[in-house]
N, CA, C and O atoms as a GROMACS GRO file, in nm:
protein
  476
    1MET      N    1  -2.418   9.952  -3.656
    1MET     CA    2  -2.458   9.858  -3.820
    1MET      C    3  -2.303   9.773  -3.813
    1MET      O    4  -2.192   9.827  -3.825
    2HIS      N    5  -2.325   9.656  -3.796
    2HIS     CA    6  -2.206   9.573  -3.870
    2HIS      C    7  -2.285   9.494  -3.970
    2HIS      O    8  -2.406   9.472  -3.983
    3ILE      N    9  -2.189   9.460  -4.030
    3ILE     CA   10  -2.207   9.398  -4.176
    3ILE      C   11  -2.370   9.312  -4.169
    3ILE      O   12  -2.474   9.327  -4.233
    4GLU      N   13  -2.318   9.196  -4.031
    4GLU     CA   14  -2.439   9.084  -4.039
    4GLU      C   15  -2.617   9.164  -4.022
    4GLU      O   16  -2.721   9.120  -4.072
    5ASP      N   17  -2.600   9.301  -3.930
    5ASP     CA   18  -2.714   9.375  -3.962
    5ASP      C   19  -2.754   9.450  -4.075
    5ASP      O   20  -2.860   9.514  -4.076
    6ILE      N   21  -2.687   9.446  -4.157
    6ILE     CA   22  -2.735   9.545  -4.289
    6ILE      C   23  -2.735   9.396  -4.403
    6ILE      O   24  -2.806   9.405  -4.503
    7ARG      N   25  -2.683   9.313  -4.388
    7ARG     CA   26  -2.736   9.172  -4.444
    7ARG      C   27  -2.877   9.102  -4.352
    7ARG      O   28  -2.964   9.072  -4.434
    8ASN      N   29  -2.901   9.085  -4.276
    8ASN     CA   30  -3.034   9.070  -4.193
    8ASN      C   31  -3.136   9.179  -4.244
    8ASN      O   32  -3.257   9.156  -4.235
    9TYR      N   33  -3.087   9.305  -4.299
    9TYR     CA   34  -3.211   9.381  -4.292
    9TYR      C   35  -3.235   9.373  -4.486
    9TYR      O   36  -3.344   9.366  -4.542
   10CYS      N   37  -3.101   9.377  -4.552
   10CYS     CA   38  -3.213   9.326  -4.672
   10CYS      C   39  -3.263   9.254  -4.665
   10CYS      O   40  -3.383   9.277  -4.678
   11LEU      N   41  -3.220   9.096  -4.637
   11LEU     CA   42  -3.301   8.979  -4.657
   11LEU      C   43  -3.439   8.964  -4.604
   11LEU      O   44  -3.536   8.912  -4.659
   12ALA      N   45  -3.426   9.036  -4.452
   12ALA     CA   46  -3.567   9.041  -4.410
   12ALA      C   47  -3.678   9.110  -4.431
   12ALA      O   48  -3.792   9.067  -4.447
   13ILE      N   49  -3.625   9.267  -4.432
   13ILE     CA   50  -3.737   9.360  -4.490
   13ILE      C   51  -3.757   9.391  -4.605
   13ILE      O   52  -3.825   9.490  -4.629
   14HIS      N   53  -3.698   9.307  -4.714
   14HIS     CA   54  -3.738   9.345  -4.839
   14HIS      C   55  -3.778   9.221  -4.910
   14HIS      O   56  -3.695   9.130  -4.904
   15PRO      N   57  -3.880   9.200  -4.972
   15PRO     CA   58  -3.907   9.096  -5.047
   15PRO      C   59  -3.827   9.063  -5.140
   15PRO      O   60  -3.766   9.139  -5.215
   16GLN      N   61  -3.826   8.912  -5.139
   16GLN     CA   62  -3.733   8.890  -5.290
   16GLN      C   63  -3.632   8.912  -5.350
   16GLN      O   64  -3.602   8.899  -5.469
   17VAL      N   65  -3.538   8.973  -5.198
   17VAL     CA   66  -3.416   9.018  -5.248
   17VAL      C   67  -3.286   8.896  -5.213
   17VAL      O   68  -3.271   8.838  -5.106
   18THR      N   69  -3.208   8.883  -5.326
   18THR     CA   70  -3.107   8.796  -5.345
   18THR      C   71  -3.000   8.855  -5.283
   18THR      O   72  -2.982   8.976  -5.269
   19GLU      N   73  -2.919   8.752  -5.239
   19GLU     CA   74  -2.752   8.778  -5.207
   19GLU      C   75  -2.653   8.707  -5.295
   19GLU      O   76  -2.668   8.585  -5.301
   20GLU      N   77  -2.534   8.772  -5.377
   20GLU     CA   78  -2.441   8.721  -5.432
   20GLU      C   79  -2.332   8.734  -5.431
   20GLU      O   80  -2.305   8.792  -5.326
   21MET      N   81  -2.212   8.706  -5.506
   21MET     CA   82  -2.057   8.715  -5.483
   21MET      C   83  -2.030   8.709  -5.647
   21MET      O   84  -1.975   8.613  -5.702
   22PRO      N   85  -2.078   8.828  -5.717
   22PRO     CA   86  -2.020   8.804  -5.852
   22PRO      C   87  -1.913   8.878  -5.880
   22PRO      O   88  -1.885   8.884  -6.000
   23PHE      N   89  -1.846   8.935  -5.806
   23PHE     CA   90  -1.729   8.968  -5.845
   23PHE      C   91  -1.637   8.896  -5.700
   23PHE      O   92  -1.574   8.963  -5.619
   24GLY      N   93  -1.645   8.818  -5.699
   24GLY     CA   94  -1.521   8.728  -5.613
   24GLY      C   95  -1.598   8.714  -5.448
   24GLY      O   96  -1.716   8.740  -5.429
   25PRO      N   97  -1.500   8.667  -5.337
   25PRO     CA   98  -1.522   8.656  -5.217
   25PRO      C   99  -1.528   8.743  -5.103
   25PRO      O  100  -1.544   8.711  -4.985
   26ASP      N  101  -1.509   8.871  -5.159
   26ASP     CA  102  -1.466   8.962  -5.064
   26ASP      C  103  -1.572   9.063  -5.079
   26ASP      O  104  -1.578   9.145  -4.987
   27THR      N  105  -1.658   9.074  -5.175
   27THR     CA  106  -1.749   9.133  -5.235
   27THR      C  107  -1.922   9.096  -5.207
   27THR      O  108  -1.969   9.013  -5.285
   28LEU      N  109  -2.009   9.149  -5.108
   28LEU     CA  110  -2.145   9.083  -5.100
   28LEU      C  111  -2.244   9.166  -5.126
   28LEU      O  112  -2.274   9.256  -5.049
   29VAL      N  113  -2.319   9.138  -5.265
   29VAL     CA  114  -2.416   9.211  -5.360
   29VAL      C  115  -2.544   9.157  -5.320
   29VAL      O  116  -2.573   9.039  -5.302
   30PHE      N  117  -2.617   9.257  -5.310
   30PHE     CA  118  -2.815   9.252  -5.288
   30PHE      C  119  -2.832   9.253  -5.392
   30PHE      O  120  -2.744   9.279  -5.474
   31LYS      N  121  -2.938   9.228  -5.419
   31LYS     CA  122  -3.023   9.235  -5.578
   31LYS      C  123  -3.132   9.222  -5.588
   31LYS      O  124  -3.179   9.126  -5.527
   32ILE      N  125  -3.228   9.309  -5.669
   32ILE     CA  126  -3.366   9.261  -5.676
   32ILE      C  127  -3.438   9.281  -5.806
   32ILE      O  128  -3.468   9.393  -5.848
   33GLY      N  129  -3.461   9.188  -5.858
   33GLY     CA  130  -3.512   9.133  -5.959
   33GLY      C  131  -3.396   9.134  -6.081
   33GLY      O  132  -3.412   9.200  -6.184
   34GLY      N  133  -3.270   9.046  -6.052
   34GLY     CA  134  -3.136   9.089  -6.116
   34GLY      C  135  -3.076   9.202  -6.102
   34GLY      O  136  -2.963   9.207  -6.150
   35LYS      N  137  -3.128   9.316  -6.040
   35LYS     CA  138  -3.006   9.444  -6.047
   35LYS      C  139  -3.012   9.464  -5.916
   35LYS      O  140  -3.108   9.465  -5.838
   36ILE      N  141  -2.850   9.488  -5.895
   36ILE     CA  142  -2.766   9.571  -5.781
   36ILE      C  143  -2.839   9.696  -5.709
   36ILE      O  144  -2.844   9.809  -5.757
   37PHE      N  145  -2.891   9.658  -5.592
   37PHE     CA  146  -2.889   9.758  -5.491
   37PHE      C  147  -2.824   9.811  -5.384
   37PHE      O  148  -2.842   9.912  -5.317
   38LEU      N  149  -2.729   9.705  -5.383
   38LEU     CA  150  -2.598   9.729  -5.214
   38LEU      C  151  -2.512   9.632  -5.278
   38LEU      O  152  -2.544   9.528  -5.337
   39LEU      N  153  -2.386   9.686  -5.256
   39LEU     CA  154  -2.262   9.602  -5.236
   39LEU      C  155  -2.210   9.654  -5.110
   39LEU      O  156  -2.236   9.764  -5.060
   40ILE      N  157  -2.115   9.543  -5.054
   40ILE     CA  158  -2.044   9.569  -4.912
   40ILE      C  159  -1.940   9.459  -4.937
   40ILE      O  160  -1.955   9.347  -4.986
   41GLY      N  161  -1.830   9.522  -4.889
   41GLY     CA  162  -1.697   9.442  -4.868
   41GLY      C  163  -1.695   9.357  -4.768
   41GLY      O  164  -1.689   9.403  -4.654
   42LEU      N  165  -1.699   9.235  -4.785
   42LEU     CA  166  -1.618   9.157  -4.631
   42LEU      C  167  -1.507   9.194  -4.618
   42LEU      O  168  -1.481   9.179  -4.499
   43ASP      N  169  -1.423   9.234  -4.670
   43ASP     CA  170  -1.280   9.216  -4.650
   43ASP      C  171  -1.244   9.360  -4.526
   43ASP      O  172  -1.137   9.379  -4.469
   44GLN      N  173  -1.356   9.433  -4.516
   44GLN     CA  174  -1.332   9.584  -4.421
   44GLN      C  175  -1.322   9.523  -4.296
   44GLN      O  176  -1.403   9.431  -4.281
   45VAL      N  177  -1.254   9.544  -4.210
   45VAL     CA  178  -1.212   9.571  -4.050
   45VAL      C  179  -1.238   9.709  -3.986
   45VAL      O  180  -1.298   9.744  -3.884
   46THR      N  181  -1.169   9.774  -4.085
   46THR     CA  182  -1.216   9.926  -3.980
   46THR      C  183  -1.299   9.982  -4.124
   46THR      O  184  -1.302   9.925  -4.232
   47ASP      N  185  -1.354  10.091  -4.092
   47ASP     CA  186  -1.394  10.183  -4.133
   47ASP      C  187  -1.522  10.105  -4.254
   47ASP      O  188  -1.536  10.124  -4.374
   48LEU      N  189  -1.581  10.034  -4.178
   48LEU     CA  190  -1.699   9.941  -4.262
   48LEU      C  191  -1.774  10.038  -4.343
   48LEU      O  192  -1.804  10.146  -4.290
   49ARG      N  193  -1.812  10.013  -4.479
   49ARG     CA  194  -1.903  10.141  -4.579
   49ARG      C  195  -1.973  10.025  -4.710
   49ARG      O  196  -1.941   9.915  -4.755
   50PHE      N  197  -2.054  10.100  -4.727
   50PHE     CA  198  -2.160  10.007  -4.880
   50PHE      C  199  -2.194  10.109  -4.946
   50PHE      O  200  -2.206  10.224  -4.904
   51ASN      N  201  -2.214  10.057  -5.080
   51ASN     CA  202  -2.250  10.138  -5.164
   51ASN      C  203  -2.375  10.138  -5.195
   51ASN      O  204  -2.419  10.025  -5.174
   52VAL      N  205  -2.475  10.223  -5.241
   52VAL     CA  206  -2.579  10.195  -5.222
   52VAL      C  207  -2.664  10.286  -5.381
   52VAL      O  208  -2.594  10.380  -5.419
   53LYS      N  209  -2.774  10.270  -5.451
   53LYS     CA  210  -2.789  10.367  -5.551
   53LYS      C  211  -2.885  10.500  -5.474
   53LYS      O  212  -2.946  10.489  -5.367
   54CYS      N  213  -2.880  10.589  -5.536
   54CYS     CA  214  -2.927  10.715  -5.503
   54CYS      C  215  -3.002  10.810  -5.579
   54CYS      O  216  -2.922  10.828  -5.670
   55ASP      N  217  -3.082  10.872  -5.601
   55ASP     CA  218  -3.138  10.985  -5.674
   55ASP      C  219  -3.038  11.107  -5.729
   55ASP      O  220  -3.042  11.195  -5.644
   56PRO      N  221  -2.978  11.133  -5.804
   56PRO     CA  222  -2.857  11.226  -5.818
   56PRO      C  223  -2.891  11.365  -5.715
   56PRO      O  224  -2.815  11.408  -5.628
   57ALA      N  225  -2.984  11.403  -5.741
   57ALA     CA  226  -2.969  11.530  -5.670
   57ALA      C  227  -2.976  11.457  -5.558
   57ALA      O  228  -2.866  11.478  -5.505
   58TYR      N  229  -3.058  11.360  -5.465
   58TYR     CA  230  -3.017  11.341  -5.322
   58TYR      C  231  -2.894  11.309  -5.265
   58TYR      O  232  -2.848  11.347  -5.157
   59ALA      N  233  -2.848  11.240  -5.345
   59ALA     CA  234  -2.694  11.219  -5.344
   59ALA      C  235  -2.607  11.314  -5.305
   59ALA      O  236  -2.544  11.322  -5.200
   60ILE      N  237  -2.609  11.390  -5.405
   60ILE     CA  238  -2.506  11.596  -5.383
   60ILE      C  239  -2.598  11.613  -5.206
   60ILE      O  240  -2.554  11.590  -5.093
   61GLU      N  241  -2.673  11.640  -5.232
   61GLU     CA  242  -2.786  11.644  -5.083
   61GLU      C  243  -2.687  11.582  -4.959
   61GLU      O  244  -2.623  11.636  -4.868
   62LEU      N  245  -2.702  11.478  -4.992
   62LEU     CA  246  -2.620  11.380  -4.886
   62LEU      C  247  -2.500  11.454  -4.851
   62LEU      O  248  -2.470  11.514  -4.748
   63ARG      N  249  -2.417  11.430  -4.997
   63ARG     CA  250  -2.268  11.457  -5.004
   63ARG      C  251  -2.215  11.574  -4.938
   63ARG      O  252  -2.106  11.573  -4.881
   64GLU      N  253  -2.320  11.710  -4.948
   64GLU     CA  254  -2.301  11.808  -4.867
   64GLU      C  255  -2.277  11.786  -4.748
   64GLU      O  256  -2.170  11.789  -4.688
   65GLN      N  257  -2.423  11.754  -4.699
   65GLN     CA  258  -2.464  11.759  -4.551
   65GLN      C  259  -2.357  11.646  -4.477
   65GLN      O  260  -2.294  11.701  -4.386
   66PHE      N  261  -2.323  11.504  -4.494
   66PHE     CA  262  -2.258  11.467  -4.457
   66PHE      C  263  -2.138  11.413  -4.523
   66PHE      O  264  -2.128  11.310  -4.589
   67GLU      N  265  -2.030  11.521  -4.486
   67GLU     CA  266  -1.909  11.526  -4.529
   67GLU      C  267  -1.833  11.374  -4.536
   67GLU      O  268  -1.776  11.295  -4.612
   68GLN      N  269  -1.869  11.392  -4.423
   68GLN     CA  270  -1.744  11.264  -4.336
   68GLN      C  271  -1.804  11.117  -4.378
   68GLN      O  272  -1.727  11.021  -4.370
   69THR      N  273  -1.964  11.092  -4.432
   69THR     CA  274  -1.970  11.032  -4.407
   69THR      C  275  -2.069  10.941  -4.584
   69THR      O  276  -2.081  10.827  -4.628
   70VAL      N  277  -2.104  11.050  -4.618
   70VAL     CA  278  -2.162  11.030  -4.801
   70VAL      C  279  -2.077  11.054  -4.866
   70VAL      O  280  -2.055  11.175  -4.871
   71ILE      N  281  -1.990  10.974  -4.943
   71ILE     CA  282  -1.922  10.995  -5.070
   71ILE      C  283  -1.961  10.941  -5.221
   71ILE      O  284  -2.027  10.837  -5.233
   72PRO      N  285  -1.928  11.000  -5.309
   72PRO     CA  286  -1.945  10.919  -5.445
   72PRO      C  287  -1.897  10.789  -5.433
   72PRO      O  288  -1.816  10.754  -5.347
   73GLY      N  289  -1.950  10.707  -5.529
   73GLY     CA  290  -1.993  10.562  -5.530
   73GLY      C  291  -1.837  10.496  -5.574
   73GLY      O  292  -1.792  10.495  -5.689
   74TYR      N  293  -1.784  10.455  -5.477
   74TYR     CA  294  -1.667  10.412  -5.480
   74TYR      C  295  -1.680  10.276  -5.618
   74TYR      O  296  -1.751  10.175  -5.610
   75HIS      N  297  -1.589  10.312  -5.739
   75HIS     CA  298  -1.583  10.190  -5.855
   75HIS      C  299  -1.741  10.212  -5.899
   75HIS      O  300  -1.788  10.108  -5.946
   76MET      N  301  -1.829  10.317  -5.895
   76MET     CA  302  -1.950  10.272  -5.896
   76MET      C  303  -1.990  10.413  -6.030
   76MET      O  304  -1.888  10.471  -6.067
   77ASN      N  305  -2.080  10.446  -6.074
   77ASN     CA  306  -2.109  10.608  -6.124
   77ASN      C  307  -2.109  10.696  -6.038
   77ASN      O  308  -2.218  10.696  -5.979
   78LYS      N  309  -2.046  10.764  -6.005
   78LYS     CA  310  -2.057  10.891  -5.892
   78LYS      C  311  -2.179  10.941  -5.914
   78LYS      O  312  -2.232  10.977  -5.808
   79LYS      N  313  -2.251  10.959  -6.019
   79LYS     CA  314  -2.370  11.008  -6.025
   79LYS      C  315  -2.511  10.949  -5.952
   79LYS      O  316  -2.611  11.008  -5.912
   80HIS      N  317  -2.479  10.827  -5.954
   80HIS     CA  318  -2.626  10.769  -5.913
   80HIS      C  319  -2.593  10.686  -5.783
   80HIS      O  320  -2.678  10.658  -5.699
   81TRP      N  321  -2.479  10.655  -5.776
   81TRP     CA  322  -2.404  10.552  -5.609
   81TRP      C  323  -2.360  10.633  -5.524
   81TRP      O  324  -2.282  10.720  -5.565
   82ASN      N  325  -2.390  10.630  -5.414
   82ASN     CA  326  -2.280  10.661  -5.268
   82ASN      C  327  -2.225  10.577  -5.212
   82ASN      O  328  -2.288  10.472  -5.198
   83THR      N  329  -2.111  10.583  -5.166
   83THR     CA  330  -2.046  10.537  -5.055
   83THR      C  331  -2.064  10.528  -4.936
   83THR      O  332  -1.974  10.602  -4.897
   84VAL      N  333  -2.126  10.483  -4.826
   84VAL     CA  334  -2.193  10.546  -4.736
   84VAL      C  335  -2.094  10.492  -4.594
   84VAL      O  336  -2.094  10.369  -4.579
   85TYR      N  337  -2.015  10.570  -4.495
   85TYR     CA  338  -1.999  10.504  -4.427
   85TYR      C  339  -2.046  10.486  -4.259
   85TYR      O  340  -2.082  10.590  -4.205
   86ILE      N  341  -2.047  10.358  -4.174
   86ILE     CA  342  -2.128  10.323  -4.101
   86ILE      C  343  -2.053  10.348  -3.953
   86ILE      O  344  -1.933  10.327  -3.936
   87GLY      N  345  -2.123  10.386  -3.874
   87GLY     CA  346  -2.053  10.448  -3.744
   87GLY      C  347  -1.979  10.589  -3.754
   87GLY      O  348  -1.868  10.592  -3.702
   88ARG      N  349  -2.022  10.698  -3.809
   88ARG     CA  350  -2.001  10.760  -3.853
   88ARG      C  351  -2.076  10.906  -3.785
   88ARG      O  352  -2.059  10.939  -3.668
   89GLU      N  353  -2.171  10.991  -3.895
   89GLU     CA  354  -2.250  11.071  -3.895
   89GLU      C  355  -2.402  10.997  -3.866
   89GLU      O  356  -2.486  11.046  -3.790
   90LEU      N  357  -2.416  10.905  -3.921
   90LEU     CA  358  -2.610  10.860  -3.943
   90LEU      C  359  -2.583  10.748  -3.848
   90LEU      O  360  -2.487  10.672  -3.831
   91GLY      N  361  -2.753  10.770  -3.767
   91GLY     CA  362  -2.788  10.651  -3.698
   91GLY      C  363  -2.842  10.499  -3.792
   91GLY      O  364  -2.859  10.510  -3.914
   92THR      N  365  -2.859  10.402  -3.742
   92THR     CA  366  -2.938  10.314  -3.805
   92THR      C  367  -3.015  10.334  -3.861
   92THR      O  368  -3.017  10.288  -3.975
   93THR      N  369  -3.111  10.406  -3.818
   93THR     CA  370  -3.246  10.412  -3.908
   93THR      C  371  -3.250  10.510  -4.021
   93THR      O  372  -3.342  10.527  -4.100
   94GLN      N  373  -3.079  10.600  -4.011
   94GLN     CA  374  -3.093  10.677  -4.115
   94GLN      C  375  -2.992  10.600  -4.237
   94GLN      O  376  -2.992  10.646  -4.351
   95LEU      N  377  -2.892  10.457  -4.192
   95LEU     CA  378  -2.848  10.391  -4.262
   95LEU      C  379  -2.983  10.299  -4.362
   95LEU      O  380  -2.988  10.274  -4.482
   96GLN      N  381  -3.070  10.271  -4.260
   96GLN     CA  382  -3.176  10.177  -4.318
   96GLN      C  383  -3.252  10.282  -4.439
   96GLN      O  384  -3.274  10.254  -4.557
   97GLN      N  385  -3.274  10.369  -4.388
   97GLN     CA  386  -3.353  10.452  -4.480
   97GLN      C  387  -3.290  10.473  -4.634
   97GLN      O  388  -3.349  10.487  -4.741
   98LEU      N  389  -3.153  10.468  -4.604
   98LEU     CA  390  -3.070  10.475  -4.732
   98LEU      C  391  -3.071  10.320  -4.816
   98LEU      O  392  -3.057  10.322  -4.939
   99ILE      N  393  -3.085  10.211  -4.755
   99ILE     CA  394  -3.112  10.122  -4.825
   99ILE      C  395  -3.261  10.096  -4.903
   99ILE      O  396  -3.287  10.052  -5.015
  100ASP      N  397  -3.334  10.138  -4.808
  100ASP     CA  398  -3.467  10.142  -4.857
  100ASP      C  399  -3.492  10.225  -5.010
  100ASP      O  400  -3.563  10.207  -5.109
  101HIS      N  401  -3.413  10.303  -4.974
  101HIS     CA  402  -3.408  10.464  -5.099
  101HIS      C  403  -3.360  10.368  -5.224
  101HIS      O  404  -3.422  10.351  -5.329
  102SER      N  405  -3.240  10.311  -5.187
  102SER     CA  406  -3.153  10.229  -5.282
  102SER      C  407  -3.216  10.112  -5.355
  102SER      O  408  -3.168  10.084  -5.464
  103TYR      N  409  -3.308  10.048  -5.312
  103TYR     CA  410  -3.444   9.952  -5.310
  103TYR      C  411  -3.556   9.970  -5.405
  103TYR      O  412  -3.594   9.911  -5.506
  104GLU      N  413  -3.586  10.055  -5.349
  104GLU     CA  414  -3.691  10.114  -5.429
  104GLU      C  415  -3.622  10.193  -5.552
  104GLU      O  416  -3.657  10.116  -5.641
  105LEU      N  417  -3.586  10.242  -5.584
  105LEU     CA  418  -3.553  10.311  -5.709
  105LEU      C  419  -3.471  10.194  -5.825
  105LEU      O  420  -3.465  10.209  -5.947
  106ILE      N  421  -3.416  10.080  -5.746
  106ILE     CA  422  -3.401  10.000  -5.826
  106ILE      C  423  -3.534   9.876  -5.882
  106ILE      O  424  -3.530   9.802  -5.980
  107LYS      N  425  -3.629   9.888  -5.791
  107LYS     CA  426  -3.746   9.812  -5.820
  107LYS      C  427  -3.800   9.912  -5.910
  107LYS      O  428  -3.823   9.887  -6.028
  108SER      N  429  -3.828  10.062  -5.841
  108SER     CA  430  -3.916  10.102  -6.000
  108SER      C  431  -3.871  10.139  -6.102
  108SER      O  432  -3.924  10.212  -6.186
  109SER      N  433  -3.715  10.065  -6.105
  109SER     CA  434  -3.655  10.103  -6.293
  109SER      C  435  -3.653   9.940  -6.368
  109SER      O  436  -3.605   9.915  -6.479
  110LEU      N  437  -3.737   9.815  -6.252
  110LEU     CA  438  -3.752   9.685  -6.331
  110LEU      C  439  -3.906   9.703  -6.430
  110LEU      O  440  -3.981   9.800  -6.441
  111PRO      N  441  -3.913   9.588  -6.483
  111PRO     CA  442  -4.007   9.591  -6.578
  111PRO      C  443  -4.156   9.570  -6.487
  111PRO      O  444  -4.181   9.528  -6.374
  112LYS      N  445  -4.225   9.616  -6.586
  112LYS     CA  446  -4.358   9.596  -6.491
  112LYS      C  447  -4.393   9.482  -6.414
  112LYS      O  448  -4.419   9.474  -6.294
  113GLY      N  449  -4.387   9.372  -6.526
  113GLY     CA  450  -4.410   9.234  -6.464
  113GLY      C  451  -4.334   9.163  -6.342
  113GLY      O  452  -4.363   9.063  -6.276
  114ILE      N  453  -4.219   9.260  -6.335
  114ILE     CA  454  -4.116   9.179  -6.258
  114ILE      C  455  -4.142   9.253  -6.121
  114ILE      O  456  -4.136   9.196  -6.012
  115ARG      N  457  -4.176   9.401  -6.138
  115ARG     CA  458  -4.234   9.458  -6.022
  115ARG      C  459  -4.364   9.439  -5.978
  115ARG      O  460  -4.405   9.504  -5.882
  116GLU      N  461  -4.440   9.354  -6.038
  116GLU     CA  462  -4.551   9.290  -5.982
  116GLU      C  463  -4.541   9.191  -5.920
  116GLU      O  464  -4.596   9.173  -5.811
  117SER      N  465  -4.455   9.095  -5.988
  117SER     CA  466  -4.422   8.970  -5.898
  117SER      C  467  -4.383   9.001  -5.763
  117SER      O  468  -4.406   8.935  -5.662
  118ILE      N  469  -4.306   9.137  -5.777
  118ILE     CA  470  -4.229   9.157  -5.618
  118ILE      C  471  -4.372   9.222  -5.510
  118ILE      O  472  -4.379   9.184  -5.393
  119SER      N  473  -4.432   9.279  -5.545
  119SER     CA  474  -4.489   9.320  -5.428
  119SER      C  475  -4.623   9.248  -5.436
  119SER      O  476  -4.705   9.261  -5.346
   0.00000   0.00000   0.00000
């Protein structure tokens, strides 16, 4: 996967996703209902990676199973966020599943009225 693939996946597959650059021109942020579910640096040349939210127990499991690919979220709450490297141990489908997991976690945390307007 490339940055363009991630961007296209986030915008095409998930309803009402917005993209922003609130942290400056080097970080692309994807949100649902105003809350972040994925961040990716645009200045990455090698070792492409993104941050996604993750259930805490699942986050530990992923970090143990894929030590070279999934690490605690860089500059994020380490309990709830993972940094995921692309092109290492996980294929495209697995990476998309982690994006979906993050999206669903954030969506489920939104107020009921916002959730209903998304579905």
